[in-house]
C-alpha positions as a printed Julia matrix, in Angstrom:
134×3 Matrix{Float64}:
  88.08  45.53  127.69
  85.52  47.15  130.6
  84.64  50.24  130.83
  85.56  52.69  133.56
  84.0   55.84  136.06
  85.97  58.26  134.61
  85.78  58.09  130.45
  88.24  55.34  130.15
  88.31  51.27  128.73
  90.84  48.98  130.48
  91.95  46.13  128.45
  93.86  43.07  129.26
  96.1   43.9   125.82
  96.85  47.45  125.22
  98.85  46.33  121.89
  96.39  46.81  119.47
  95.94  50.12  120.57
  99.19  51.63  120.87
  99.43  50.37  117.18
  96.32  52.47  115.71
  97.94  54.71  117.99
 101.09  54.23  116.27
 103.14  55.08  119.78
 103.38  53.3   123.18
 101.82  53.91  125.63
 102.68  55.38  128.93
 103.44  53.44  132.25
 102.07  55.22  135.52
 101.52  54.47  138.81
 100.33  55.69  142.24
 100.48  54.62  146.32
  96.82  53.82  147.74
  96.63  55.37  151.38
  97.01  51.51  152.36
 100.68  51.47  150.9
  99.2   49.61  147.9
 101.36  50.82  144.45
  99.26  50.65  141.57
 100.31  50.31  138.46
  99.07  50.91  134.62
  99.86  51.48  131.15
  97.94  54.58  129.49
  97.67  55.45  126.29
  95.0   58.14  124.09
  95.12  61.15  127.26
  96.7   63.86  124.89
  94.13  62.66  122.16
  90.93  63.13  123.86
  91.81  66.97  124.78
  89.8   68.1   122.51
  87.16  65.35  122.28
  86.69  64.76  126.17
  83.77  62.89  125.16
  85.44  59.81  123.84
  87.55  57.58  126.18
  91.24  56.5   126.58
  92.56  53.29  127.21
  94.31  51.55  130.9
  96.4   48.35  130.6
  96.19  47.39  134.48
 100.35  46.18  135.61
  98.9   45.34  139.08
  96.48  42.95  139.86
  94.6   44.67  142.84
  93.35  47.51  141.02
  90.39  49.79  141.35
  88.26  47.86  139.37
  88.41  44.77  141.3
  87.67  46.23  144.83
  84.3   44.8   146.23
  81.87  42.53  144.94
  79.4   44.09  141.93
  76.46  45.25  142.94
  75.23  46.61  139.72
  75.75  46.41  135.99
  75.76  49.49  133.53
  72.79  49.51  131.06
  73.34  52.7   129.44
  76.02  55.9   129.12
  74.64  59.17  127.48
  77.54  60.96  126.26
  77.39  64.64  125.18
  80.01  65.98  122.7
  80.56  67.46  118.73
  81.6   64.07  117.92
  79.6   61.11  118.19
  81.02  57.89  119.38
  80.69  56.31  115.6
  83.06  58.77  114.61
  85.79  57.48  116.89
  88.92  55.54  116.06
  88.21  52.55  118.16
  84.32  52.93  117.49
  84.6   48.56  116.96
  86.63  48.31  120.11
  84.35  50.53  122.16
  81.6   49.26  120.86
  82.71  45.56  121.41
  83.67  46.14  124.64
  80.07  47.53  125.88
  78.4   44.27  124.66
  74.7   45.42  124.67
  75.04  48.88  127.06
  72.88  51.31  125.15
  74.76  54.83  124.32
  73.36  57.55  123.72
  74.1   60.69  122.31
  73.14  63.6   123.45
  73.36  67.59  122.35
  76.07  69.28  124.56
  72.9   72.32  124.88
  71.34  69.28  126.64
  74.39  68.93  129.18
  75.08  72.51  129.57
  77.61  72.67  126.85
  79.67  70.11  129.04
  81.27  67.53  126.81
  81.74  63.72  128.02
  79.5   61.34  129.99
  76.58  62.97  130.83
  75.12  59.99  132.87
  74.95  56.58  133.06
  72.07  53.57  133.56
  72.71  51.19  136.43
  70.74  48.13  136.4
  70.21  46.75  140.37
  68.0   44.24  141.45
  66.19  46.93  142.66
  65.51  48.67  139.55
  67.21  50.84  137.07
  69.07  54.09  138.26
  70.67  57.29  136.61
  73.8   58.91  138.2
  74.02  62.46  136.88
């Protein structure tokens, strides 16, 4: 599983997540400007409407997708999440924490994030040091 930049987790096998939700993932697609048809399954979007600090899950069905573009020059070292629901209370805390490995997850108060729930900032470790994306 890998973390996406828009509050989703990518997984190779979505069946365990479907079992936790007791329903199947929804297939979706979009055409990129270069004509490539991106296809995926997603689950959890409905469930995070009232808790946008939690991610939803994607299983890419096409080999060429956004996370495979380019060469990585940084890695995530910290994610700060603002919200009323701590990540540790998520149904998927085990899967998320295992996927994040050594990435530090900070829970911050909604007030510190202007009352907006979700990812507040992400710290990236680069060859030139750590940068924060707000």
